C-alpha angles and dihedrals in degrees: 000000000000122000089233118128110260127213128206110206120207119225124187113222135171116238089253092051091049092049091049092051091047090051091049091050090049091050092058095039103246134110121272091247093049092048092050090049096047093047091048092049093046094246091119130033129188091223088055089054091052092049093051091053100046130017090202091065090050089056090050092051091047089052090058093065099069091042090053089049090052091052092049090052091051090050092047092052092045092053092045097048105020089236133100117221100230096203093053090049093048090049094050092046090051091050089052092047090050092048092047090055090048092052094048090050092051091049093055 
């Protein structure tokens, strides 16, 4: 172990939050403390865990990126012009609705 000074951060959690984190740590086979440290340092992501377990969820997560880009473009135009392009908004909303249905189907 290094001679560097070590810090012990304090995090306030509800019992339900703590239990959930313990469960997630157990699922990936690491200690609760290690799991918290790795997530905090960006060495472990929950999305990464999902993608490793099921390729269908990876596809769903990848489908979110262009939808988010569309929404950002709508917001940019609305801010620039003071108007919302209704068709773009309806299309993005439909894409989100379709994806929501797909996610719910995958979770069942």
